[in-house]
C-alpha positions as CSV (number, residue, x, y, z in Angstrom):
1,M,0.0,0.0,-0.2
2,I,2.7,2.5,1.0
3,V,4.5,1.6,-2.5
4,R,1.4,2.5,-4.5
5,T,0.8,5.7,-2.4
6,T,4.4,6.7,-3.1
7,I,4.1,5.7,-6.9
8,L,1.0,7.8,-7.2
9,S,2.6,10.7,-5.4
10,L,5.4,10.7,-7.7
11,L,3.2,10.5,-10.9
12,V,1.0,13.3,-9.5
13,A,4.1,15.5,-8.8
14,A,5.5,14.8,-12.2
15,A,2.4,15.8,-13.9
16,L,2.1,19.2,-12.1
17,P,4.3,21.2,-14.3
18,V,2.0,20.5,-17.3
19,F,-0.8,22.2,-15.4
20,A,1.5,25.1,-14.4
21,Q,2.6,26.1,-18.0
22,Q,2.0,29.4,-19.5
23,P,-1.1,29.9,-21.7
24,S,-0.4,29.3,-25.3
25,Q,0.2,32.4,-27.7
26,P,-3.5,32.1,-29.3
27,D,-4.7,32.0,-25.6
28,Q,-2.8,35.2,-24.6
29,E,-4.1,37.0,-27.8
30,L,-7.6,36.0,-27.1
31,A,-7.2,37.5,-23.6
32,M,-5.8,40.6,-24.9
33,L,-8.6,41.1,-27.2
34,R,-11.2,40.3,-24.6
35,Q,-9.5,42.8,-22.2
36,Y,-9.1,45.7,-24.7
37,C,-12.2,44.9,-27.1
38,R,-14.9,44.1,-24.8
39,A,-16.9,47.3,-25.2
40,D,-16.2,47.3,-28.9
41,I,-17.4,43.8,-29.1
42,E,-20.7,44.7,-27.0
43,R,-21.1,47.7,-29.4
44,L,-20.3,46.4,-32.8
45,C,-20.9,42.7,-32.7
46,P,-23.5,42.2,-30.3
47,K,-25.1,39.0,-32.1
48,V,-21.9,37.4,-33.4
49,E,-21.5,34.0,-31.5
50,P,-17.9,33.6,-30.4
51,G,-15.6,31.0,-31.7
52,G,-14.1,30.2,-35.3
53,G,-12.6,33.7,-35.6
54,R,-16.1,35.2,-35.9
55,I,-15.4,38.0,-33.3
56,K,-12.2,38.9,-34.8
57,E,-13.5,39.0,-38.2
58,C,-16.4,41.2,-36.9
59,L,-13.8,43.5,-35.4
60,M,-11.8,43.7,-38.6
61,H,-14.9,44.5,-40.6
62,N,-15.7,47.3,-38.3
63,Q,-12.0,48.5,-37.9
64,K,-12.6,52.1,-38.4
65,K,-15.0,52.1,-35.6
66,L,-12.7,50.7,-32.8
67,E,-11.5,52.4,-29.8
68,V,-7.8,53.0,-30.0
69,G,-6.9,50.3,-27.4
70,C,-8.9,47.8,-29.3
71,A,-7.5,48.7,-32.7
72,Q,-4.0,48.3,-31.3
73,A,-4.6,44.6,-29.9
74,L,-6.2,43.9,-33.3
75,Q,-3.0,45.0,-35.0
76,K,-0.8,43.0,-32.7
77,L,-3.0,39.8,-33.5
78,K,-2.5,40.5,-37.3
79,K,1.4,40.3,-36.8
């Protein structure tokens, strides 16, 4: 029993770094878009269903109407 518990503890300890990894680049970009574009998304894309790049597409379509922070975040996504 002690051996099983020890092995299980070692396996859990080995798996922990996987869960502590930094978010992937696309996740960071989406978080940045949500942070800086929330008001623009609500104002310009209220009926657009998230997923599949639809929000980004809507923002790109309304580029001239975006607030400065959102426009800058969108520019960073393009690069």
